[in-house]
N, C-alpha and C positions, 0 to 999 in steps of 0.2 A: 823694685828699683837696687839698685846696686850702692856699694859704699867704698870707698879708696879705706885701703887699709896699707900703704907704704909710701913711703914720705920721699924716696927717690925716683927722678923723673928719668923715660927712657929715653932718649932721641932718637926717632926711627928712620932708616935710610930705605930709599927706596927698593925694592926687590928682595925684601924680608920679610918673614912670617913671624911671628914674635908672640910668646910664650911662657907659660912658668911651669918649671920644671918639675917633676917629683921629687930632688933636690932641694928646692924651696927658691931657686934663682931669677931670674929671667935669662931665655936662653934668644938667640938669633938664626933662624936656620932659612937657606937661598929658597926661592923659588923656584920654581921648573925654568923660568926665562930668567933668570940670575946661574950663567953657569960656571963663572968664575968663580963664586961664592963659597964660604964654607961656615960650618956652627959653630957656633960662638957664645960664651956666657958673656953677656953683658951688662948683669946688675950685681950690684956687692952687696943689696939688701936681702936676707932670707926671709923669707915668710913663712908660715907655721901657718898648715894646712890643717882647716876641721873636716869633720864630714859635715855633705848636707850643702855644699856651696861650690858653685863652681868659679874660678877665678879666671880671669884676664887681663891684659894691657888694654888700658880703657883708651878712647883717643885722644884725651891730655899727654897719656904716656907712663899714667901712676897706676900700678898693680890694684883692680878692686875686685871684688867677690859679687855675689849675688845668690841669693835664697835659691836652691836646687828642688826640683820636687814638681807634683802636678797643680794644676788649680783646680778645684772642685766647681762643676758650671750649675 
């Protein structure tokens, strides 16, 4: 289960991939189908990463995190 950790909402554009960079900010990178786009920082809120979590921009546009690891079956 993911938990939302940011207050800032990112507005997504068609043809871009969104991710949390190593610097803690959200970045926008053009996909292969988007030949005219360029990489740029889109978020102003810096997120401090913790070990053991995977960070992503959720479907609502907020930065979220989920526990990373194996499930015991």
